[in-house]
N, C-alpha and C positions, 0 to 999 in steps of 0.2 A: 395568621388567621386562616381557619379551615374553610374550605369552600363546600357548602352544604348541597348545592345543586349538583346532581351527578353528571349533567351535561356540561355544566361550567367546569366541573372538576376534570372531566375528560379532555376538554379543550384546552384547559391550562396544561395538562400534562403532555398532550400532543404538541402543543406550541413550544414545549422545551427541547423538542427534537431539532437538530441542525437543519436549517433550511426551511423550517415550517413556520410561518407567520400564523397570527391569529385567526385570519380569514381561512387559511388552508386548513388549519386545525379544526375549525368549525365545520368545514365541508366534510373533512375525515370523520369527525364525530357523527355528523348526521347520516353519512354513508353506513358507518357501523351500526346505528340504530336501525337503519332501513334494512339492511342486510340480515338482521335477526339475531336471535340469541346464539344459533349454531355457529354462525361466522364470528361472533364476538368471542365465544369459547374458544374456537379454534384460534383465533388470533391471540388471545391471552395465553393459551397453551403454548403456542409457537414462541412467543416472547419469553415465557418462563423457561421453556425447554432450551433456548439459546443461552440465557444467563446460567442455567443450571449445568449446560453439557459442553459448552464451548470453551476451550482453553488454548493456551499458546502450544505448539509443537515444540517439543523439547530439543529438536534439531534445528529447525529453520525458524522458528518463532513466529509462523503463521498461525491464523486462528483455525481451529479444528476441533472436532468431537472425538477424534482418535489420535493417539500418540504412539509413534510418530503419524505424521499425516500422510495422506494417499501419495503425494508427490514424492515424499522422503522415502515411502516404502516401495515405490515404483521401480522395479529392476530394469526397466527400459531406459531410464534417466541416466544421464551421464553424471555421476558423483564427483567427477573431477572439474566440473565447470560449474561455478556458483554465479548467480545473477543477485545482486544486492539491491534491493528496493527499499523505498521509504516506508510504504504501507501495504497492506493486504490489497486494497484496490489496485495498486500498481501491478502486484503480483498477477492478479486477475487480467489486467490489461495486457500484460506480456503473454500469459497463457492463451488469450483469445487469438493471438497472431498465429499460433501453431508452428512458431518458427524455432523456440528455444527448447531444447531437449534436455538441459542440464537441470540443476536444482536450484533452489532460491534460498535467501536469507533475508528476513524482513527486520529492518532497523526500528520500525515504529517511530518514525520522525526524521527530522534532519537538523543538523547544527543551526542553531539560531542563538547567538549570544545576547541580541537585543531582547530576546523573549525569555532568557535565562535557560536555554536548551544547550547542554554541553555534552561531551562524549559519554560521560557516565549516565545521562538520561536516555541513551539509545542503546540498542542491543548490539553493541560493537565488542564488548567484552565476550559475550556469547559466541560471536563470530571468530574471534581469535581462539577461544577454547576449541570450537568445532574444527578450525583449521589445523590444531594440534593434533586432534583425535582422527580427523579425516582430511588428509592432505588434498590439495586441489591443485590444478594446473593453471587455471584462468579465473580471474574474479571480474565479471561484467558489472561495472557501476552503473545502475540505471536509476540514478536519483533525478529529480525534476530539474529542468533547465532554468532555475531560478537561483537567487543569491544563495539561499539555504542549501539547495541541492548541489550547487557547485562547491560550496564551502565543505560539504559532507564528502563530495567526490574527492576533493583535493586531500583532505584530512584522511580519508581511507587509503589514497594512493601512497601518501608519505608513510602511512603505517604498514602497508602490506608489501610494497615494492621491496624494502630491505629484507623481507622474508623470502625473496627470490621468486615471488610470484608474478605471473603475467597479469597486469591490470589493465583492462579496457574500459572504455566508455562508449555508451550507445551514441550512435551518430545524431546529429541535430542539424536542423535546416529547414528548407523550404518544404511545407506538406504537399503531398499529392494533390493536384488541382488547384494549387495555389498560384497566384500571379506573382512575378518577381517584382513588379512595379509597386505592390502592396506590401511586400516583406519589409519588415524593420531592418535597420543596419545590422544589428547583433546577429539576427537570424541569418541574414544573407552572408555575413562574414564567416559564420560558422559553416554554413553550406559550402562556401568556396573552400575553406580550410579543411573540410571533411571529403572533398571531392574524391572520386575513385575512377580508375580507368574502365573503359567500356570494351 
């Protein structure tokens, strides 16, 4: 059944966004109305532009409006070190640290047999094709420290190590500012296992 009321239709569409409930959708709808036609037009144009112009980088599989993306085109980046992440938000998080100067590969998910997500559902084949075309020295596996991320990291390690690649995993443990007494056993165990000399 079509929703005739334009405000109700907007609320319904906004509520379909992840993390947006009906009340938040209603607040957003009234904000758009209050902001005026110019703002609404700019917002609509931005949404249409993203859908029209953004695609996957043919090299690293990130979202981009240029192919290859800016990171893959950057001559200052080390092409021999690849950081493999689950999603684009993870890539952006690593970039915000300004610590990694290599390039990336985005899997667009993690292995999750219970959810029916297998290796063929991720961008693993594209990673292997890329490594044939552009050899690397090190693969930094930066998947999330959860069951799916660990399964993905293990799968990638078993796949890549026989190719003679150095496969590393990002460190995990107690966050800065965290109290040891509040850390869970797994986090503390990983922090101890990943300790380094000062």
